[in-house]
N, C-alpha and C positions, 0 to 999 in steps of 0.2 A: 793495897796501896803501895806505891814505890818505896824502896828503902832510902833512896837518894832523891832529893828535890833540888833542882838548880834554878835559881832566880836571876833573870837578867834579860839582855836584849839580843834577839836574833837579828842578823844582818846578812843580806845577800852579798856575796863576794864576787869580784871580778879580778882574777889573778893573771898578771902579765906572763905571757909565754915567750920562750926564746924564738928568734928567727922569724919574725913577721915579714910579710911581703913589702918590698920597696922601703925597707927600713922602718915601717910602721909597726906599732905594737898590736899583738892580738891578745885578747883577754879571755880566760876560761871562766865561765860562770860556775859558781859554787856556793857554798853556805859557810857562814861564820857567825861571830858573836861568841865571846869567850865562854860563857856558861853553857851555851848550847853545844859548843865543841866538847866541853868537859862531860856533858850529859851523854853525848854520843860515844865518847871514849869509854865511859863507864858501862854503857849498854853493850858495846862490842866486847868488853871484858867480862860480860856475864851478869851484870848487876841489873836490878829492877830500878828504873830511873824515870823521873817525871820532870817536866818543865813548868815553871811559873813565869809566864811571859805575856806581854801584849804585843800584837802585831797588826799590821794594816789589813784591811779587806781588799787586797790587791794581789797581783800575780806573785810577787816575792813572798807574801804571807802564805798564799796557797802552796807555794813551793816548799816552804818549811813544814806545813801540815803534812804534805806527802813524804818529805824526808823523815820526819819523826815517826810517822806510821811505819815506814819501811824499816827504820832502825829499832822499832819496839820501844820508843820513848813515849811515856804516858802524857797525854795532852789535856787531861781533865781540868788542869789549872791554867790553861792557855785561853786568853780572851782576845777577841777580834774587835778592833776599833774602826768603824766605818768612816771616821773623820780624820784619820791620820795615817801616814804611810809607814811601811816597814823600811828601816834604814838600809843603806847600801854602802859599800866601801870598795876601793880599788887598792890592789897590792902591786907595787912595782919593785924590780930587783936591780941592784947595782953593786959596785965594788964594796960599799959599806953594809951590804945586806939588804933586807927588805924594808920598804917604806909604805906607809898607809895614807890614803886620802879618804876621809869619811864624809858621808852625806846623811846625817842623822838628826839635824835640828828639827824639833817638832815631831819626832817619830812617835809611833804608837807606844813604844816601850817607855818613852820619856814622860808619858801622861799617866803612868801608874801612880795610884794614891794609896794611902793607908787602908782605906775601906775596901780596896781591891785584893788585899792580902788573904789568901785562903788558909785561915788559921787552923781549921780542923785537919786539913791535909798535912800541914807542917807538923802538927802534934803527933800524927801517925807515922811520920818518917823516922829514919835513924840518923840521917845526915842532911843538913841544909847547907847548900853551897852557894856562895855569892862572891862578888869581886869589887874592886875599886870602881870598875865601870858601872856596876849595878848602882853604886852610890852617886857617880859623877854625872850621869846623863841629865838629871834635873833635880831640883829641890824636892819635888813631890816624890820622885822615885827614890831619892835618898831617905826620905821619911818612911816610905813603904818598906825599904830594905831593912832599916833599923827596927821597925815594928816586927818584921818577920823574924829577925834575930832574937828579939825579946820573947816572942811567942815560942820559938824553939828552945831557948834557955829555960823558960818556965816549965816546959814539958819534958826537960831532960834529953832533948834532941841535940846531938853534936852539931856544932857550927864549923864549917870549913870556909876559909877565906883566902882568895888570891888577890894580892895587892893590885896587879894590872893597872899601873899608873898611866894615865893618858892626859898629858898637860894641855892638850887641845880642848879638853872638856872643862878644866877648872884650874885656878892658880895653885901653885905648889903648896902654899901655906894652908889653904882650905883643904886641899887634897890630903895633905899629911895629917891634919887634925881629924878629918872624918875617917880616913883609912886606919889610923892608929887607934881611934876609938873602937872601930869594928874589930880590929885585931885583938884588942883587950877583952872582947866579948866572945872570941872564937876559941875552939878547941884545937884547931890546926890551922897553920898559915903557910901559904906558898908564895913568898916573895921572890922575885927574880933579883939577881945581883944588881943589875942596872937600876931597877926600881929602888932597891934598898939604899944605894949610894945617894940618890936624890932625896929620898924620904928621911934618911937618918943622918946624912953628912959623913958617914963612915965609909971606909974603903976596904978594911980588912974583913974577910968573910967570917972569921971567928968572932970578931967584935960585933958584926951585924947579927950573928946568931945570938950572942949574949943580949943584945938590945931587944930582939923580938921574944926571947925567952922570958924577959921581965913582963911581957904582956900576955903571952900565950904559951901553953905547956908543950906544944909540939911545933917545931919549925922545920920546914923543908926548903932550904935556900937553893934556888935553881941557878946553876953555874954554867948553863949552856953546854957546850961540848965537853966540858970538864966534869959534868955530872951533877951531883947533889951534895950539900952538907946537911945531914939530918941531925937534929939536936932535940933532946928532951932535957928536963931539969936534972936527970940522973946520968945521962951519957950522951955521946955524940960520935958520929963517924962520917967519913966521906964515902959516898957511893960513886965510884968512878964512871965516867961516860963510856959509851960503847963506840968503837970506830965504825962509822957508816959513811956512805957517799951522800952527803947532805946537799940538797938543791933548794930547799925552801923550808925555813923554820916557822912559818906561819902556823900558829896553833899548837906548837910543840909543848909549851908550858901548860896549856889547857888539857892536852892529852895526858900529860903527867898527872895533873890533879885528878882527872876523871878515872884514870887507871888505878891510882893510889886508893881512892875512895872505894872503888869496886873490890879491890883485894882486902881492904879493911873490913867491909861488910861480909866478905866471904870467910873471914876468920884468920887471915894472915897477921903476923905481928908487924910492927912498924918497919923493921929492917927488910923482911921479905917483900912487903908491899912496896917499899921504896926501890928495891932493885928491879922488881917487875915494872913499876911505873917509869923508871929511868930507861929501861929497854923500850917500852912502848913509845916514849917521847922520841928516842933516837930513830926508831923506825918511821915515825910520822914525818921526819924531815927528808925522807928519801923520795917524796913525790910532791907535786904542786898542789896548793890549796890547803885550807884548814881541815876539811873533813875527809876528802877522798883518801888520803894516805894513812888515816888513823887505823892502826892494826887491830885485828881481832885477837881474842885470847889465844887461839891456836897458833897464830903467827908469832905472838910474843913468846909463848912457851917454846916453840920450835927454835926461835932465835936464841933464847937463853940456853937451850940445850946445845946449840952449836958453839956457844961461847965456852961451854964446859969442856968440849972435846978438843 
């Protein structure tokens, strides 16, 4: 069975490309969905990974089945819903960075229920990874996600959680309540700085780390190009960002989470895993799309070796 199980929504991606004809945009088809991105990042870093997901009986769903097979992501816990579609989203780029337009209402993933949770598979994993999106896509999916967390905790399986706040899914007050309840049940949390400012009302990175340490024993606060603030209840340190020619940050935070989990199950300590994951996230911004630029372990290690020289 996989060491890491990622629960969430796969979504077909259409990513805006530069220089379309007659001023019109061209979109590159790809794959997304935060926990799927994390699963692929972990797999490319050498981990045994599986998905817990529902997808439509449609071409986008089939595309994900083919992608996960190619990436070596286990799909024993993936279910197909013949009555609902796989979600899609569009990424556009501008002076303020990337922007998302989602089409996910009534998606197959949003129809997941408590009875759909693969309890035995979770009990056999080492890490269960979820996100705020896993909770926010519907009430039934939220209930299923919390049930999965409870199963993991009772079995001694580590819980990893990425805040991934999406206010188009739900109001901030409900999102904050659900996300922080989940963080309080997790063993490691990956908040982005922007998410944390909205969720906590704090702006100082150290204060944000203190807030989340009261809920969770390991905090990896994502600071974009500035890197990471990694904090435990015993110590903390900044992991500086790496200089790269970034063109698209879509999925960078997911790459970081997946790469970090892969190195933890491989035996790295928190600080080694954080530096590796930070490098993987940086490399993932050098190409377009959430999945295509995610680096392999060999690419990350070669990049880290270059930084030492």
